[in-house]
GUVEXNU-62636 format. One record per atom (N, C-alpha, C): residue in one letter; x, y, z. Coordinates in steps of 0.2 Angstrom, whole numbers, plus 2048, in hexadecimal, padded with zeros to 3 digits. Atoms other than C-alpha are relative to their C-alpha. Layout:
<recs>
aXYZ...
</recs>
This chain:
<recs>
m7FA7FC803mD2308B51Am7FF8087FFp8017F9800pD1B09C516p800804806i8007FD7FAiD1909F528i807802802d7F97FF7FEdD2B09D52Bd8038067FDi7FD7FB804iD300A951Di7FD807803t8047FA7FDtD230B6524t803802807q7FD7FE7F9qD2B0B5536q8078027FFl7F97FD801lD3C0B752Fl8008077FDl8017F9803lD370C6525l7FE805806q8027FC7FBqD2E0CD534q806802805a7FA7FF7FCaD3E0CB53Fa8058057FDg7FC7FB803gD480D4533g7FE807800h8037F9800hD3C0E2532h800803807r7FF7FE7F9rD3C0E3545r807803801l7F97FE7FFlD4F0E5545l8018067FCr7FF7FA804rD4F0F2537r7FC805802h8057FB7FEhD400FB53Eh803804806r7FE7FD7F9rD480FE54Fr8078047FFq7FA7FD800qD59104549q7FF8087FEp8007F8801pD54116542p7FE804806p8027FC7FApD4B11B551p806800805a7FA8007FBaD5A11655Ca8058057FEe7FB7FB802eD65121551e7FD807801a8037F9800aD59130551a7FE802807v8027FE7FAvD54130563v806800805p7FB7FF7FBpD5F136571p8007FA805p8008077FCpD6512757Cp7FB801806e8047FF7FAeD5C12E58Be7F87FF7FFm807801802mD4B12D582m7FE7F97FCl801806804lD4E11C579l7FB7FB804g8048057FCgD45112587g7F98027FFr8077FD801rD3511D585r7FE7FE7F9v802802807vD3511B572v7FF7F97FFn801808801nD37108573n7F97FE804s8068017FDsD29108580s7FA8027FDv8067FE804vD1D111575v7FF7FB7FAy801805805yD21104567y7FD7FA803k8038067FDkD1D0F6573k7F9801802m8077FF7FEmD0E0FE579m7FB8007FAl804801806lD07100568l7FF7F97FDg800807803gD0C0EF562g7FC7FB804w8038057FBwD060E5571w7F9803801g8077FD7FEgCF70F1574g7FB7FF7FAl804801806lCF00EE562l7FE7F97FFi802807801iCF00DB563i7F97FE802p8078027FFpCDF0DA56Cp7FB8037FBl8057FE805lCD70E555Fl8007FC7FAg7FF805806gCDE0DA551g7FC7FA802a8048067FEaCD70CB55Ba7F98017FFl8087FE800lCC60D355Dl7FE8017F9a8037FF807aCC50D854Aa8017F97FDg800807803gCCB0C6545g7FA7FC802g8068037FEgCBE0BF550g7F98027FDl8067FD804lCB00CA549l8007FD7F9v800803807vCB50C5538v7FF7F97FFa801807800aCB60B353Ca7F97FE802h8078027FDhCA50B3545h7FB8027FAt8047FD805tC9D0BD536t8007FB7FAf7FF803807fCA50B4527f8037F9800g7FD8067FFgCAC0A452Eg807800802l7FA8017FDlCBC09D535l8068027FBr7FB7FF804rCC609F525r8008077FDa8017F9802aCC10B1521a806804803p7FB7FB7FEpCCE0BA52Cp8068007FCy7F9801804yCDD0B3522y8008057FAp8007FC806pCD80BB511p7FF807802v8017F97FEvCD20CB51Av806803803a7FA7FD7FEaCE20CD523a8058007FBg7FB7FF806gCEC0CA513g7FF8067FCv8027FA804vCE20D750Av802806804l7FE7FA7FClCE50E3519l807801800r7F87FF800rCF80E0519r8028037F9g7FF7FD807gCF80E3506g7FF8077FFv8027F9800vCEF0F3508v805804804a7FB7FC7FCaCFB0F9516a8068007FCl7F9800804lD0A0F450Bl7FF8067FAl8017FB806lD020FF4FCl800807803i8007FA7FDiD0010D508i806802802a7F97FF7FDaD1110C510a8058017FBt7FB800805tD1B109500t8038077FEp7FD7FA802pD1C11B4FAp804804806v7FC7FD7FAvD2112150Cv8077FD801l7FA8037FFlD2E11450Dl8058017FBi7FC7FF806iD351174FCi803807801r7FE7F97FFrD3612A500r805800806a7FB8007FAaD3F126511a8067FD7FEm7F9803803mD4C11B508m8048057FCr7FC7FC804rD501284FCr803806804d7FE7FB7FCdD52135509d8067FF804q7FB8027FCqD5F12B512q8078017FD
</recs>
């Protein structure tokens, strides 16, 4: 059940995340902007897999899950002030 909720939230985030660049970028540049999003998104997957594999090899197979949870929490704490400021500016 938690995985389903997480996937639903991620899908909503993807839809919300793509709309502002589409409004801010000229139509002729939109394809290039989207390709950069995809390049970064798909290009970082192997690095995450490598990091998860190293954590699992060093600390055991269950270790990557709490490590990933902590990293996501830290990323949220770092991003929250920026997101709040962006929402206020709209």
